[in-house]
Structure formats: C-alpha cells, structure tokens
C-alpha positions as CSV (number, residue, x, y, z in Angstrom):
1,M,0.0,-0.1,0.0
2,R,1.4,3.5,-0.9
3,A,2.5,5.6,2.0
4,A,0.2,8.1,1.2
5,E,-2.8,5.8,2.0
6,L,-1.2,5.2,5.5
7,I,-1.4,7.1,8.7
8,L,1.7,6.8,10.7
9,V,0.5,6.5,14.2
10,A,3.2,5.4,16.4
11,K,6.7,3.3,16.1
12,A,8.4,0.3,17.9
13,K,10.8,-1.8,15.9
14,T,8.7,-0.8,12.9
15,D,6.3,1.6,12.0
16,L,2.7,1.1,13.1
17,C,0.5,2.5,10.5
18,L,-3.3,2.4,9.9
19,P,-4.3,1.8,6.4
20,A,-7.0,4.4,5.2
21,P,-9.4,1.7,3.8
22,M,-9.7,0.1,7.5
23,A,-10.1,3.6,9.3
24,S,-13.9,3.2,8.8
25,R,-13.6,0.1,10.9
26,H,-13.9,2.3,14.0
27,G,-11.6,2.3,16.9
28,L,-10.9,3.0,20.7
29,I,-8.3,5.1,22.4
30,A,-8.0,4.9,26.0
31,G,-5.9,5.6,29.2
32,A,-5.8,7.2,32.4
33,T,-5.6,11.1,33.0
34,G,-2.4,12.4,31.5
35,T,-1.0,9.3,29.8
36,G,-1.3,11.1,26.4
37,K,-4.6,10.4,24.9
38,T,-5.3,13.7,23.5
39,V,-2.1,13.7,21.8
40,T,-3.1,10.6,20.2
41,L,-6.3,11.9,19.1
42,Q,-4.5,14.9,17.5
43,V,-2.1,12.7,15.6
44,L,-5.1,10.7,14.2
45,A,-7.1,13.7,13.5
46,E,-4.3,15.5,11.5
47,G,-3.4,12.4,9.8
48,F,-7.2,11.7,8.7
49,S,-7.0,15.4,7.5
50,N,-3.8,15.1,5.5
51,L,-5.5,12.1,3.9
52,G,-8.3,14.6,2.5
53,V,-10.9,12.9,5.4
54,P,-13.0,15.4,7.1
55,V,-13.0,15.0,11.2
56,F,-15.4,15.8,13.8
57,L,-14.0,15.9,17.4
58,A,-15.2,17.4,20.8
59,D,-12.4,19.6,22.5
60,V,-13.5,18.7,26.0
61,K,-10.4,20.0,27.5
62,G,-9.8,23.3,25.3
63,D,-6.5,22.0,24.1
64,L,-7.1,20.8,20.7
65,S,-7.5,24.1,18.9
66,G,-3.7,24.0,18.1
67,L,-4.5,21.7,15.4
68,S,-4.9,24.8,13.3
69,Q,-1.3,26.0,13.8
70,P,2.1,24.4,12.8
71,G,4.0,22.8,15.7
72,T,7.4,24.0,16.9
73,L,10.3,22.1,17.7
74,T,10.5,22.0,21.4
75,P,13.0,20.3,23.5
76,K,10.7,17.4,24.2
77,I,9.4,17.1,20.6
78,Q,12.9,17.0,19.4
79,E,14.1,14.3,21.6
80,R,10.9,12.2,20.6
81,V,11.8,12.8,16.8
82,R,15.4,11.7,17.6
83,Q,14.2,8.7,19.2
84,L,11.9,7.6,16.5
85,Q,14.2,8.6,13.8
86,L,11.8,10.8,12.1
87,E,14.1,12.3,9.5
88,G,12.8,15.7,8.0
89,F,10.2,15.8,10.2
90,P,7.9,18.9,9.1
91,F,5.4,21.1,11.0
92,S,2.0,22.2,9.5
93,G,-1.5,23.0,10.8
94,C,-4.9,21.7,9.5
95,P,-7.9,23.5,8.4
96,V,-10.2,23.8,11.2
97,T,-13.9,24.9,11.7
98,F,-14.7,25.9,15.4
99,W,-18.3,25.0,16.5
100,D,-19.8,25.9,19.9
101,V,-23.4,24.7,21.0
102,F,-23.1,28.2,23.2
103,G,-22.0,30.4,20.2
104,E,-18.9,31.7,22.1
105,N,-15.9,29.9,20.8
106,G,-17.4,28.8,17.4
107,H,-20.3,28.9,14.9
108,P,-23.4,27.7,16.8
109,V,-24.4,24.1,16.7
110,R,-28.2,23.9,16.7
111,A,-31.2,21.3,16.1
112,T,-34.9,21.6,16.3
113,I,-37.2,19.6,18.5
114,S,-38.7,18.0,15.4
115,E,-35.4,16.9,14.2
116,M,-34.6,15.5,17.5
117,G,-37.8,13.3,17.6
118,P,-40.1,12.3,20.6
119,L,-38.2,9.1,20.9
120,L,-34.7,10.4,21.7
121,L,-36.1,13.3,23.5
122,A,-37.8,10.8,25.9
123,R,-34.5,9.1,26.4
124,L,-32.7,12.4,27.0
125,L,-35.4,13.5,29.6
126,Q,-35.2,10.0,31.2
127,L,-38.8,9.4,31.0
128,N,-40.5,6.1,31.8
129,D,-42.6,4.4,29.5
130,T,-45.9,6.0,30.3
131,Q,-44.4,9.7,30.2
132,A,-42.6,8.6,27.0
133,G,-46.0,7.6,25.3
134,V,-47.6,11.0,26.5
135,L,-44.5,12.8,24.9
136,N,-45.3,10.7,21.7
137,L,-48.8,12.0,21.9
138,V,-47.8,15.7,22.2
139,F,-45.7,15.4,19.2
140,R,-48.8,13.7,17.3
141,I,-51.3,16.3,18.4
142,A,-48.7,19.2,17.3
143,D,-48.5,17.4,13.8
144,E,-52.1,16.8,13.2
145,N,-52.5,20.5,14.0
146,G,-50.0,22.0,11.9
147,L,-47.7,23.1,14.8
148,L,-43.9,23.3,14.3
149,L,-41.9,22.2,17.3
150,L,-38.6,24.2,16.8
151,D,-37.3,25.0,20.3
152,L,-37.8,24.4,24.0
153,K,-40.5,27.0,24.4
154,D,-42.5,25.5,21.5
155,L,-42.4,22.0,23.2
156,R,-43.1,23.3,26.8
157,A,-46.0,25.2,25.1
158,M,-47.5,22.2,23.4
159,V,-47.0,20.1,26.6
160,Q,-48.7,22.7,28.6
161,Y,-51.6,22.7,25.9
162,A,-52.2,19.1,25.8
163,G,-52.5,18.9,29.6
164,E,-54.6,21.7,29.9
165,N,-57.0,20.1,27.2
166,A,-56.3,16.3,28.0
167,A,-60.1,15.5,28.4
168,T,-60.6,16.6,24.8
169,F,-57.9,14.4,23.5
170,T,-58.4,11.2,25.7
171,T,-61.0,9.6,23.2
172,E,-58.9,9.9,20.2
173,Y,-55.5,9.6,21.9
174,G,-56.0,7.8,25.2
175,N,-55.2,9.3,28.9
176,I,-53.1,12.1,29.2
177,S,-52.3,12.2,32.9
178,P,-51.4,15.5,34.9
179,A,-48.5,13.5,36.6
180,S,-46.9,12.6,33.1
181,I,-47.4,16.4,32.0
182,G,-45.6,17.6,35.1
183,A,-42.6,15.0,34.8
184,I,-42.2,16.2,31.4
185,Q,-42.2,19.8,32.0
186,R,-39.8,19.4,35.1
187,N,-37.3,17.3,33.1
188,L,-37.7,20.2,30.3
189,L,-36.9,22.8,32.9
190,T,-33.8,21.1,34.0
191,L,-32.7,20.5,30.4
192,E,-33.0,24.0,29.7
193,Q,-30.8,25.1,32.7
194,Q,-28.2,23.0,31.4
195,G,-28.1,25.1,28.0
196,A,-30.1,23.1,25.9
197,D,-32.5,26.4,25.0
198,R,-29.4,27.4,23.1
199,F,-29.1,23.9,21.2
200,F,-32.9,23.5,20.2
201,A,-33.1,26.6,17.9
202,E,-32.8,27.8,14.2
203,P,-31.1,27.6,11.9
204,A,-30.5,24.1,12.5
205,L,-26.9,22.6,11.7
206,N,-26.6,21.4,8.1
207,L,-24.0,18.4,8.1
208,D,-22.9,19.0,4.4
209,D,-21.0,21.8,6.2
210,F,-19.1,19.1,8.2
211,L,-18.0,17.3,5.1
212,Q,-15.7,19.9,3.3
213,T,-12.1,19.9,2.2
214,D,-9.9,22.9,1.9
215,G,-8.4,24.5,-1.3
216,Q,-5.4,21.9,-0.9
217,G,-7.7,18.7,-0.5
218,R,-7.2,18.4,3.2
219,G,-10.2,17.2,5.1
220,M,-11.7,20.0,7.5
221,V,-11.2,19.3,11.3
222,N,-14.4,20.2,12.7
223,L,-13.9,21.1,16.5
224,L,-16.6,21.2,18.9
225,A,-15.8,23.4,22.0
226,A,-16.9,21.2,24.8
227,E,-15.3,22.4,28.0
228,K,-18.5,23.9,29.2
229,L,-20.8,21.4,27.4
230,V,-19.3,18.3,29.4
231,Q,-20.7,20.0,32.5
232,S,-24.2,19.5,31.0
233,P,-23.7,15.9,30.3
234,K,-27.3,15.6,29.1
235,V,-26.8,18.4,26.5
236,Y,-23.5,16.8,25.4
237,A,-25.1,13.3,24.9
238,S,-27.9,14.6,23.0
239,C,-25.6,16.8,20.7
240,L,-23.5,13.8,20.0
241,L,-26.1,11.2,19.5
242,W,-28.2,13.6,17.3
243,L,-25.3,14.2,15.2
244,L,-24.6,10.3,14.8
245,S,-28.2,9.8,14.0
246,E,-28.2,12.7,11.5
247,L,-25.2,10.9,9.6
248,F,-26.5,7.5,9.8
249,E,-29.8,8.9,8.2
250,R,-28.5,11.2,5.7
251,L,-25.3,9.2,4.2
252,P,-26.1,6.6,1.5
253,E,-24.7,3.1,1.7
254,V,-21.4,3.2,-0.2
255,G,-19.8,0.0,1.2
256,D,-16.2,-0.4,1.6
257,L,-14.2,3.1,0.4
258,P,-10.5,3.7,0.0
259,K,-10.9,6.0,2.7
260,P,-13.7,7.2,5.0
261,K,-16.2,10.2,4.3
262,L,-15.9,11.3,7.9
263,V,-14.4,10.3,11.0
264,F,-16.1,11.0,14.2
265,F,-14.4,10.9,17.7
266,F,-16.5,10.6,20.9
267,D,-14.4,12.0,23.8
268,E,-15.5,11.3,27.2
269,A,-17.6,8.5,26.2
270,H,-18.7,7.3,29.3
271,L,-21.0,10.1,29.1
272,L,-22.8,8.6,26.3
273,F,-23.4,5.1,28.2
274,N,-23.9,6.4,31.9
275,D,-27.5,5.0,32.7
276,C,-28.2,4.2,29.3
277,P,-31.6,2.4,28.5
278,P,-31.1,-1.1,27.0
279,T,-33.1,0.0,24.2
280,L,-31.2,3.1,23.4
281,L,-27.8,0.8,23.9
282,D,-29.1,-1.7,21.2
283,K,-29.7,1.2,18.8
284,I,-26.3,2.9,19.2
285,E,-24.7,-0.8,18.8
286,Q,-26.6,-1.1,15.6
287,V,-25.4,2.4,14.4
288,V,-21.9,1.5,15.0
289,R,-22.0,-1.7,13.2
290,L,-23.8,-0.5,10.2
291,I,-22.5,3.2,9.9
292,R,-19.3,1.8,8.6
293,S,-21.2,0.9,5.2
294,K,-21.8,4.7,5.0
295,G,-18.1,5.6,4.9
296,V,-18.0,6.8,8.3
297,G,-15.5,5.8,11.1
298,I,-16.4,6.2,14.9
299,Y,-13.4,6.5,17.4
300,F,-14.5,6.5,21.1
301,V,-12.0,8.2,23.5
302,T,-12.2,7.2,27.2
303,Q,-10.1,6.6,30.4
304,N,-10.8,2.9,30.5
305,P,-12.2,0.3,28.0
306,R,-14.6,-0.8,30.6
307,D,-16.5,2.4,30.1
308,I,-17.8,1.1,26.6
309,P,-20.5,-1.8,26.9
310,D,-19.1,-5.0,25.5
311,R,-21.5,-5.1,22.5
312,V,-20.1,-1.7,21.1
313,L,-16.4,-2.7,22.2
314,G,-16.7,-5.5,20.1
315,Q,-17.3,-3.3,16.9
316,L,-13.9,-1.5,17.4
317,G,-11.1,-3.0,15.6
318,N,-8.3,-0.5,15.7
319,R,-7.1,0.0,19.6
320,I,-4.6,2.3,21.1
321,L,-4.3,1.7,25.0
322,H,-2.1,4.0,27.2
323,A,-1.4,3.4,30.6
324,L,-4.3,2.1,32.9
325,R,-4.3,2.4,36.6
326,A,-4.7,-0.9,38.8
327,F,-5.1,0.0,42.5
328,T,-8.1,-1.9,43.5
329,P,-9.1,-5.6,42.4
330,L,-11.7,-4.2,40.1
331,E,-9.2,-2.0,38.4
332,Q,-6.8,-4.9,38.3
333,K,-9.5,-7.0,36.8
334,A,-10.2,-4.4,34.0
335,V,-6.5,-4.3,33.1
336,R,-6.7,-8.0,32.5
337,A,-9.7,-7.9,30.4
338,A,-8.4,-5.1,28.2
339,A,-5.2,-6.9,27.9
340,E,-7.0,-10.1,26.7
341,T,-8.8,-8.2,23.9
342,F,-5.4,-7.6,22.0
343,R,-4.1,-10.3,19.6
344,A,-1.6,-11.8,21.8
345,N,2.3,-10.9,21.1
346,P,4.2,-14.0,22.7
347,R,7.1,-11.4,23.5
348,L,5.1,-9.0,25.5
349,D,3.2,-9.4,28.6
350,T,0.4,-7.3,27.7
351,E,-1.1,-7.1,31.2
352,R,2.0,-5.9,33.0
353,A,2.7,-3.5,30.0
354,L,-0.6,-1.6,30.4
355,T,0.4,-0.6,34.0
356,E,4.2,0.3,33.3
357,L,3.7,2.6,30.0
358,G,4.9,5.9,30.2
359,V,3.5,9.1,28.9
360,G,3.3,9.1,25.1
361,E,3.6,5.4,25.0
362,A,1.0,2.9,24.3
363,L,-0.2,-0.6,23.4
364,V,-1.2,-0.6,19.7
365,S,-3.1,-2.9,17.4
366,L,-4.2,-1.7,14.1
367,L,-6.0,-3.5,11.5
368,D,-4.1,-4.5,8.2
369,E,-4.8,-4.2,4.8
370,Q,-7.1,-7.5,4.9
371,G,-9.0,-6.2,8.0
372,Q,-7.0,-8.3,10.5
373,P,-5.8,-7.0,13.9
374,S,-2.0,-6.7,14.2
375,V,-0.2,-8.5,17.0
376,V,-0.2,-5.9,19.7
377,Q,3.1,-4.1,20.3
378,R,4.4,-1.5,22.8
379,A,5.1,1.6,20.8
380,W,5.6,5.5,21.1
381,I,3.1,7.5,19.5
382,R,4.8,9.9,17.1
383,P,4.5,13.8,17.8
384,P,1.9,15.7,15.9
385,H,2.8,18.0,13.2
386,S,0.4,20.6,14.5
387,Q,0.8,22.6,17.8
388,I,0.4,21.0,21.1
389,G,-1.9,23.0,23.5
390,P,-4.4,25.8,22.6
391,I,-4.2,28.9,20.5
392,R,-4.8,32.2,21.9
393,P,-8.4,33.3,22.1
394,E,-8.0,36.3,19.9
395,Q,-6.5,33.8,17.4
396,R,-9.6,31.5,17.6
397,Q,-11.9,34.6,17.1
398,Q,-9.9,35.7,14.1
399,M,-10.5,32.0,12.5
400,I,-14.2,32.1,13.2
401,R,-14.7,35.5,11.5
402,D,-12.5,34.4,8.7
403,S,-14.4,31.2,8.1
404,I,-16.5,31.0,5.0
405,L,-19.4,29.8,7.4
406,F,-19.4,32.9,9.5
407,G,-22.7,34.6,9.4
408,T,-24.7,31.4,8.3
409,Y,-25.2,30.4,11.9
410,E,-24.7,33.1,14.1
411,K,-28.0,34.9,14.1
412,V,-30.8,33.1,15.8
413,V,-34.1,32.8,13.8
414,D,-37.3,32.3,15.6
415,R,-40.2,31.9,13.3
416,E,-43.9,31.3,14.0
417,S,-44.2,27.9,15.6
418,A,-46.2,26.3,18.3
419,Y,-45.3,28.7,21.1
420,E,-46.5,31.7,19.0
421,R,-49.6,29.8,17.6
422,L,-50.6,28.5,21.2
423,K,-49.9,32.0,22.9
424,G,-52.1,33.9,20.2
425,V,-49.1,35.9,18.9
426,G,-49.7,34.3,15.4
427,S,-53.0,32.5,14.7
428,P,-55.4,32.2,17.4
429,A,-55.1,29.4,20.1
430,S,-58.9,28.3,19.2
431,S,-58.0,27.7,15.7
432,I,-56.2,24.5,16.5
433,A,-59.1,22.7,18.5
434,P,-59.3,19.3,17.7
435,D,-63.1,19.1,16.8
436,A,-62.2,22.1,14.2
437,Q,-60.0,19.5,12.3
438,P,-61.3,17.3,9.5
439,R,-60.8,13.6,10.0
440,E,-57.2,12.4,9.3
441,S,-57.9,10.6,6.2
442,E,-59.7,13.7,5.0
443,R,-57.2,16.3,5.7
444,P,-55.4,17.8,2.6
445,G,-51.4,17.2,3.1
446,F,-51.9,14.6,5.9
447,F,-49.3,12.1,4.9
448,E,-46.9,14.8,4.1
449,S,-47.4,16.4,7.7
450,L,-47.0,12.9,9.0
451,L,-43.5,12.7,7.3
452,G,-42.6,16.2,8.5
453,G,-43.8,16.9,11.8
454,G,-44.9,20.3,10.7
455,G,-48.2,19.9,8.9
456,S,-49.2,20.7,5.5
457,K,-48.2,23.6,4.0
458,S,-51.4,25.5,4.5
459,S,-51.3,25.0,8.1
460,L,-49.1,27.9,8.9
461,P,-48.1,31.2,7.1
462,A,-44.8,31.0,5.5
463,G,-42.1,32.5,7.8
464,P,-39.6,34.9,6.4
465,A,-36.9,33.2,8.4
466,R,-34.3,31.0,6.8
467,G,-33.8,27.5,7.6
468,R,-31.0,25.1,7.7
469,G,-27.5,26.7,7.4
470,G,-29.3,30.1,6.5
471,R,-30.7,28.9,3.6
472,V,-34.4,29.4,2.5
473,P,-36.3,26.5,3.8
474,E,-38.5,24.1,2.0
475,G,-41.8,23.3,3.5
476,L,-41.1,21.2,6.4
477,G,-43.2,18.3,5.1
478,T,-41.6,18.4,1.8
479,A,-38.1,18.3,3.0
480,M,-38.6,15.6,5.2
481,A,-40.4,13.8,2.6
482,K,-37.6,14.3,0.3
483,S,-35.3,12.7,2.9
484,V,-37.6,9.9,3.1
485,A,-37.4,9.2,-0.5
486,R,-33.6,9.2,-0.3
487,S,-33.7,6.7,2.5
488,V,-36.0,4.0,1.0
489,G,-33.2,2.8,-1.3
490,S,-32.2,0.4,1.5
491,S,-33.7,-1.7,4.0
492,V,-31.7,0.0,6.6
493,G,-32.9,3.2,5.3
494,R,-36.5,2.4,5.6
495,E,-36.2,2.1,9.4
496,I,-34.8,5.9,9.7
497,V,-37.5,8.0,9.1
498,R,-37.3,10.9,11.5
499,G,-39.4,13.5,13.1
500,L,-42.6,12.1,14.5
501,L,-41.9,8.7,13.0
502,G,-38.9,8.6,15.5
503,S,-35.2,8.5,15.1
504,I,-33.0,5.4,14.8
505,F,-32.9,5.3,18.5
506,G,-36.7,4.8,18.8
507,G,-37.3,1.2,17.5
508,R,-39.9,0.5,14.8
509,R,-42.9,2.1,16.5
510,R,-44.3,4.9,14.2
511,W,-47.0,7.4,14.4
C-alpha cells in the first residue's frame, strides 16, 4: 500500500500505520488521565485531514485548537523525533472549523425539537414508558394541527396545551395524565438550565458543512468546543447522539471505500453510556455496526475500556491503549480484561505493560490491509505536526470571523411556530382545537405532515426566516418527504424516518 494511504500512528521496531481503507472499521483510544490520549487523538485527526478525510471531534479540555497551527520544535519533541528517527519531520497545521453549542468559541450548533424526535427526547429526558407515550402524543397532536416544534418553548407550550386539554384528547389518543405532563415539564426545565435552549433553535446545523475539504484537498477538522458542554452531560450526549443519528440517516450506503467520508471522535465516551437504557444501547450498537457501510469511522476516547459496553467495544477494530491504573481489585480485573482483547504477542506481557507504559507510550493494535488485527506492540506515539496545546483566544476569534461559514449560523431565527400559535401571537389558539379539524384521512397534506412533523403547507403561514444553514427552507413536510425518499433505497434506510416517526434510537414504532 502506498505511503499516501497510510497514517503513521506510532513506532516500535517498525512503523505502526493505519491503512486508510481500514479507518472506517472504528477504534478505541483509552488511558488514564495524563497518559497522552489527547496527543494520540491529535495525531489521528491530522493524519485523517492530510488524507482528505473530514474529522469531527469534541474538544473537552480546550487544548485541541492547536491543530490549526504548525507545531514548533520544543526540546521534548526534538527528543522524540530523534528517538523515533523521524528524519525531516515537518510542522504544519490543519484546516479547522470551530463550533460551539453556546456560540461563544465557534459557530453555533443547533437542532430543532422536531429533528431530535420524541423518542430520543424521551431518552434524553429520562422518561418512563408512560411519560414517553405522553410525549409521543404531544408530538402527534402538534403534527395533526400544523404546529412546528422548533425550540424548547415550543415543546413546553405544546405540553402545557395538551395537559390543559387532556379531556378533549382522551377519546382519540388515550389518557394524558397530569402527573406525566408535570414530569415532562420538570425535565424540560432541567434540560433548559443545562443550556439546551441554545441547542434547540434555528438555523439548524447542515451536516454538509462538516463534510468539507480545503483548497489543498485536506479534510476539514470540525472542532466542537466542549469545555462547558461536558458540565451539562445531558446536552452533550444529546448533541453527539443527534449528530450520529443525522449522519446515519442522511449518508447513502457506499460499502467499502478507499478512505472514510468522515471520522467521528467521541471524547469522554462514558457520558454517552452512563445510565443508558437497554433499548438505546441496542440502537447505538446497531449504528456503530452499520454506519461503516456509509463511510463513517467512529473512535471512542475514554479513560478505561470498561467504560464502553461490550457489545459496542466488540465493533472497535483499531485499538490504542495508554497506561491504565490498577490500584484496586476491580481495576486489576479491568486491566486483565483489556489485555485479553488484544491479539497476543508472545514476546510481550500485555497485562503488565498496560500498567507500566510511560507518557506518550501505548499498546497498539491496528487492522492490516486484510482487516485482520495486528499483533499488539508496545510503541511510542509519534509527535504531531501541529501545535500541542491551545491557541490564543484572539486567534480563535479571528479564525471564526474568517471562516466561510461566518454569518450562516450566528443569528438565531425565531419564526412562527407552536409557541406563537398557542399563545396567540400568530393565529389564535382556538384555531387548533381538535374538533375544528377534518378527519385524518380527509385532511389535505396529512401524509406530508406525518412525514415532516410540521403539518401541510397551508397549516401555517410561510415564515420569512431562513432554515438550515441560513438557506431558505422548503416546507417542512416536503423536506422530510425528500429525506424519506432518499432513504428508502435500502432496508436500513426504510427504518430511519425521522421527526414524528421517530429517530433511529426509537425502535420500529411509528405514528
């Protein structure tokens, strides 16, 4: 295989390289705090970028912005370059686009309530089955009355309306208990306090903006500022799971590619799996297994492999493990289990090595050109070509202003939606009373609204606001109908209808 198709990750007695075609077979980067995981992540990210592969990663500690700048020959790097015999080692930065859910250190990342869907929202809000059923009914009522659910105030207003008119809806939809309404509203308030009101808004993110290369053909590194986000774990998990589901839904089946379309890094991966319901875990496992055929590689970054459920861990073919701590019997058992997952090297005591590795040293097993895991080797991670550590705040802000995307997402759009309709700001609330609506089978645009979660085109006046990425939006039903049409080409695609029909995390039940 040509050197241009390989990413040099580490060096032992030989070069340890990741073949580009095997990069979409997913991977794991693990190790205790301070052992070098961040530098390993940086090395992989710039390697993918140089191959022309766009990258998404969450900057949890705030020190990955250095990817945008060339590195410098510090004494430590000079010693590592000499040690690994990296002759003519160049320094260069990567093209970086900064993102931030809070809109402070990057372009805002947003999604609408309808895009998230009731089923993933129910998981996010930690609702029980009864409460989740009521949330589904709230979405159904909004859909059938042409009410757009875009932000949190839309959903809160819609839940309140459903609760106040529960007796009216009981015959058609079933019981809507005040206790369930109260639980949903309390959890929505908690979510809002964690900053979700900034995440659920328009214009929503257009994932095409992730899949970009620069003028030199290098893949764009999409860096999500996550220092504040991880302090709101529900919002952090929500954001990443939504991005994953959007990628899974939108990208077509492509089979094995010479290189991935996108590589997605999940840092602090334990936040995704803490208190994860079995049904959600099933869907995450399904996505990890199937998204490879859509050209996406997923790399989980965490402190210990045991943070990843076994059913997901078994899908991760490329593994880089830094030193693990083993002070307690449980930790010693985890080290033993991690060592046993590698392809054995008769010349290496893997279990012992995992507790002795130095900073920047790791046990590495990568898939070869045939997709077989290589024998585990103790190796030194090569130094990155880009700057280690963060850039100055003024540098970041200048790069944000110079970005081709600047101005696309910065201004929040608040078009007429459920909140305005229910509070009488737009059309009077009385106009949406259930008994004023025709029967479902007789209502014009019913199937379009069912697909889109936004009603027929005549349900609401056209708003002047821009939709995704600042573009003029299509009718919500039309846009979702097109999305469904793109998806039905495969058996997997037919199971990934969003909005009221549920996200991929919600199983087969449809409205």
